[in-house]
N, CA, C and O of each residue as an XYZ file, in Angstrom:
356
protein
N      -5.427     29.783     15.225
C      -4.310     30.566     14.764
C      -4.676     31.274     13.477
O      -5.481     30.791     12.680
N      -4.072     32.415     13.297
C      -4.346     33.204     12.118
C      -3.038     33.409     11.375
O      -2.086     33.942     11.945
N      -2.971     33.005     10.143
C      -1.738     33.153      9.379
C      -1.852     34.278      8.374
O      -2.934     34.559      7.859
N      -0.725     34.925      8.097
C      -0.681     35.933      7.053
C       0.754     36.089      6.587
O       1.695     35.768      7.313
N       0.908     36.576      5.389
C       2.247     36.720      4.830
C       3.002     37.829      5.531
O       2.422     38.811      5.994
N       4.314     37.647      5.597
C       5.157     38.614      6.267
C       6.563     38.492      5.711
O       6.934     37.433      5.205
N       7.334     39.524      5.793
C       8.739     39.519      5.401
C       8.927     39.007      3.977
O       9.301     37.854      3.761
N       8.667     39.866      3.028
C       8.828     39.538      1.613
C       7.843     38.475      1.144
O       8.069     37.841      0.113
N       6.747     38.267      1.887
C       5.691     37.366      1.464
C       5.981     35.890      1.669
O       5.217     35.050      1.194
N       7.064     35.544      2.364
C       7.400     34.134      2.504
C       7.293     33.630      3.933
O       7.374     32.423      4.157
N       7.113     34.508      4.899
C       7.035     34.075      6.292
C       5.605     33.801      6.713
O       4.682     33.886      5.902
N       5.426     33.475      7.967
C       4.088     33.283      8.495
C       4.014     33.937      9.861
O       5.033     34.167     10.511
N       2.804     34.232     10.283
C       2.562     34.847     11.581
C       1.459     34.067     12.261
O       0.460     33.730     11.625
N       1.619     33.772     13.547
C       0.576     33.090     14.317
C       0.366     33.874     15.605
O       1.325     34.185     16.311
N      -0.864     34.188     15.906
C      -1.205     34.918     17.129
C      -1.965     33.983     18.064
O      -2.883     33.285     17.634
N      -1.588     33.967     19.334
C      -2.331     33.211     20.327
C      -2.124     33.892     21.673
O      -1.187     34.672     21.839
N      -2.987     33.603     22.623
C      -2.925     34.286     23.902
C      -2.773     33.302     25.041
O      -3.148     32.135     24.921
N      -2.221     33.778     26.149
C      -2.118     33.024     27.383
C      -2.814     33.819     28.469
O      -3.505     34.789     28.157
N      -2.661     33.450     29.732
C      -3.385     34.132     30.797
C      -2.969     35.587     31.011
O      -3.841     36.434     31.208
N      -1.691     35.910     30.982
C      -1.237     37.278     31.238
C      -0.453     37.883     30.091
O      -0.203     39.089     30.087
N      -0.070     37.098     29.145
C       0.736     37.555     28.025
C       0.048     37.215     26.715
O      -0.657     36.213     26.603
N       0.264     38.055     25.747
C      -0.156     37.783     24.383
C       1.117     37.469     23.606
O       2.095     38.210     23.703
N       1.118     36.388     22.840
C       2.297     35.971     22.105
C       2.054     36.084     20.610
O       0.925     35.973     20.134
N       3.128     36.305     19.892
C       3.071     36.359     18.438
C       4.312     35.654     17.907
O       5.437     36.034     18.231
N       4.104     34.636     17.098
C       5.214     33.892     16.508
C       5.252     34.150     15.012
O       4.215     34.227     14.353
N       6.454     34.281     14.492
C       6.608     34.343     13.049
C       8.001     33.893     12.667
O       8.897     33.784     13.504
N       8.156     33.639     11.398
C       9.409     33.125     10.881
C       9.871     34.030      9.758
O       9.085     34.394      8.884
N      11.143     34.394      9.779
C      11.725     35.181      8.703
C      12.525     34.245      7.810
O      13.227     33.367      8.313
N      12.433     34.415      6.507
C      13.140     33.522      5.589
C      14.648     33.726      5.640
O      15.135     34.721      6.177
N      15.368     32.786      5.081
C      16.824     32.819      5.175
C      17.449     33.988      4.432
O      18.589     34.350      4.726
N      16.756     34.583      3.494
C      17.296     35.731      2.764
C      17.214     37.043      3.528
O      17.740     38.056      3.068
N      16.568     37.042      4.682
C      16.406     38.258      5.476
C      17.731     38.610      6.146
O      18.334     37.780      6.827
N      18.173     39.840      5.948
C      19.433     40.264      6.557
C      19.232     40.561      8.039
O      18.105     40.726      8.504
N      20.320     40.625      8.760
C      20.273     40.951     10.180
C      19.694     42.356     10.394
O      18.943     42.584     11.342
N      20.048     43.290      9.509
C      19.533     44.659      9.626
C      18.021     44.717      9.398
O      17.322     45.460     10.088
N      17.511     43.944      8.442
C      16.063     43.909      8.207
C      15.328     43.318      9.405
O      14.283     43.827      9.809
N      15.874     42.241      9.973
C      15.252     41.623     11.149
C      15.269     42.595     12.328
O      14.277     42.722     13.046
N      16.386     43.274     12.524
C      16.493     44.235     13.625
C      15.495     45.380     13.451
O      14.850     45.799     14.412
N      15.372     45.881     12.225
C      14.437     46.978     11.956
C      12.996     46.545     12.226
O      12.222     47.300     12.814
N      12.635     45.335     11.800
C      11.284     44.814     12.036
C      11.003     44.681     13.530
O       9.955     45.117     14.007
N      11.937     44.077     14.272
C      11.740     43.886     15.712
C      11.706     45.212     16.460
O      10.944     45.368     17.414
N      12.526     46.164     16.032
C      12.527     47.489     16.663
C      11.197     48.194     16.449
O      10.657     48.795     17.377
N      10.666     48.125     15.235
C       9.367     48.754     14.946
C       8.248     48.120     15.772
O       7.399     48.830     16.312
N       8.240     46.804     15.873
C       7.209     46.131     16.669
C       7.331     46.493     18.145
O       6.321     46.652     18.830
N       8.553     46.624     18.637
C       8.751     46.971     20.044
C       8.327     48.408     20.325
O       7.657     48.668     21.324
N       8.708     49.339     19.460
C       8.415     50.754     19.704
C       6.953     51.105     19.505
O       6.389     51.865     20.292
N       6.332     50.567     18.471
C       4.980     50.994     18.115
C       3.877     50.108     18.683
O       2.790     50.595     18.993
N       4.148     48.809     18.823
C       3.108     47.882     19.272
C       3.398     47.284     20.642
O       2.635     46.444     21.120
N       4.496     47.706     21.287
C       4.856     47.299     22.655
C       5.158     45.809     22.785
O       4.896     45.222     23.834
N       5.702     45.190     21.745
C       6.120     43.800     21.819
C       7.534     43.740     22.358
O       8.317     44.669     22.160
N       7.870     42.652     23.039
C       9.245     42.410     23.473
C       9.644     41.010     23.020
O       8.803     40.125     22.864
N      10.937     40.832     22.815
C      11.437     39.558     22.322
C      11.372     38.513     23.420
O      11.926     38.703     24.503
N      10.692     37.404     23.137
C      10.602     36.293     24.082
C      11.591     35.198     23.705
O      12.278     34.661     24.574
N      11.672     34.866     22.438
C      12.578     33.809     21.993
C      12.930     34.026     20.530
O      12.079     34.415     19.730
N      14.184     33.774     20.185
C      14.633     33.838     18.807
C      15.499     32.620     18.537
O      16.408     32.313     19.308
N      15.219     31.932     17.448
C      16.021     30.765     17.086
C      16.522     30.956     15.674
O      15.737     31.198     14.757
N      17.811     30.850     15.496
C      18.429     30.940     14.182
C      18.747     29.524     13.723
O      19.552     28.834     14.348
N      18.126     29.093     12.647
C      18.311     27.740     12.126
C      19.577     27.692     11.277
O      20.011     28.725     10.766
N      20.180     26.508     11.115
C      21.405     26.385     10.321
C      21.255     26.867      8.873
O      22.230     27.317      8.270
N      20.046     26.777      8.310
C      19.851     27.236      6.932
C      19.617     28.738      6.835
O      19.424     29.256      5.735
N      19.629     29.455      7.968
C      19.501     30.907      7.964
C      18.131     31.441      8.334
O      17.977     32.650      8.504
N      17.122     30.572      8.465
C      15.798     31.039      8.884
C      15.849     31.511     10.325
O      16.644     31.010     11.121
N      15.005     32.471     10.660
C      14.869     32.935     12.041
C      13.439     32.687     12.485
O      12.496     33.135     11.833
N      13.276     31.983     13.581
C      11.952     31.783     14.180
C      11.896     32.660     15.415
O      12.741     32.549     16.302
N      10.895     33.538     15.472
C      10.831     34.580     16.490
C       9.522     34.477     17.244
O       8.465     34.278     16.644
N       9.590     34.613     18.570
C       8.386     34.694     19.392
C       8.472     35.972     20.208
O       9.428     36.197     20.950
N       7.445     36.807     20.054
C       7.337     38.063     20.795
C       6.239     37.928     21.826
O       5.366     37.069     21.706
N       6.282     38.774     22.836
C       5.219     38.780     23.838
C       4.945     40.211     24.269
O       5.797     41.093     24.160
N       3.732     40.414     24.759
C       3.377     41.685     25.381
C       2.314     41.418     26.427
O       1.513     40.492     26.304
N       2.324     42.238     27.448
C       1.413     42.103     28.572
C       0.000     42.435     28.126
O      -0.227     43.429     27.436
N      -0.943     41.600     28.525
C      -2.353     41.842     28.226
C      -2.886     42.778     29.306
O      -2.810     42.474     30.496
N      -3.416     43.898     28.888
C      -3.985     44.863     29.822
C      -5.486     44.615     29.918
O      -6.222     44.819     28.953
N      -5.932     44.173     31.090
C      -7.349     43.873     31.307
C      -7.934     44.827     32.337
O      -7.237     45.336     33.215
N      -9.219     45.050     32.203
C      -9.900     45.833     33.221
C     -10.089     44.951     34.460
O      -9.937     43.732     34.386
N     -10.412     45.556     35.565
C     -10.627     44.778     36.789
C     -11.752     43.770     36.639
O     -11.670     42.659     37.163
N     -12.796     44.152     35.927
C     -13.933     43.261     35.721
C     -13.511     42.024     34.918
O     -13.887     40.904     35.264
N     -12.739     42.222     33.859
C     -12.284     41.095     33.051
C     -11.353     40.191     33.847
O     -11.448     38.968     33.748
N     -10.458     40.775     34.630
C      -9.526     39.979     35.444
C     -10.278     39.165     36.486
O      -9.967     37.993     36.703
N     -11.261     39.774     37.127
C     -12.037     39.057     38.135
C     -12.857     37.942     37.486
O     -12.993     36.859     38.053
N     -13.389     38.202     36.325
C     -14.171     37.202     35.610
C     -13.308     36.018     35.208
O     -13.735     34.870     35.334
N     -12.107     36.280     34.729
C     -11.239     35.170     34.326
C     -10.739     34.398     35.540
O     -10.514     33.192     35.440
N     -10.558     35.056     36.682
C     -10.118     34.354     37.905
C     -11.224     33.446     38.421
O     -10.945     32.352     38.910
N     -12.479     33.885     38.319
C     -13.606     33.102     38.828
C     -13.894     31.922     37.905
O     -14.082     30.799     38.373
N     -13.930     32.171     36.601
C     -14.329     31.142     35.653
C     -13.146     30.414     35.038
O     -13.338     29.395     34.375
N     -11.937     30.899     35.234
C     -10.752     30.247     34.724
C     -10.563     30.336     33.215
O      -9.839     29.532     32.628
N     -11.210     31.306     32.592
C     -11.062     31.488     31.157
C     -10.800     32.950     30.854
O     -11.203     33.835     31.609
N     -10.130     33.194     29.758
C      -9.887     34.564     29.333
C     -11.105     35.068     28.581
O     -11.689     34.328     27.790
N     -11.501     36.312     28.813
C     -12.657     36.851     28.097
C     -12.365     36.988     26.611
O     -11.223     37.215     26.210
N     -13.405     36.848     25.799
C     -13.230     36.928     24.338
C     -13.184     38.352     23.878
O     -13.043     38.611     22.683
């Protein structure tokens, strides 16, 4: 996992992949307004082709968000991962 600061420098971001989807998890701090969260998610959806997979609002106001996007592979990479059962690096 790769972490980096996000949302006013207090959140975290983790990137990991699955067989057909790429996922990105991050957490927004409790001080983040609904409009700021919406603007961030809209920008990620429009420019980077992410879609909302899961959002959890904690009682203290934190938001934990998981986004996903389809992994576009060439035929060679798809065939290689089907034969060997691993995703290409």
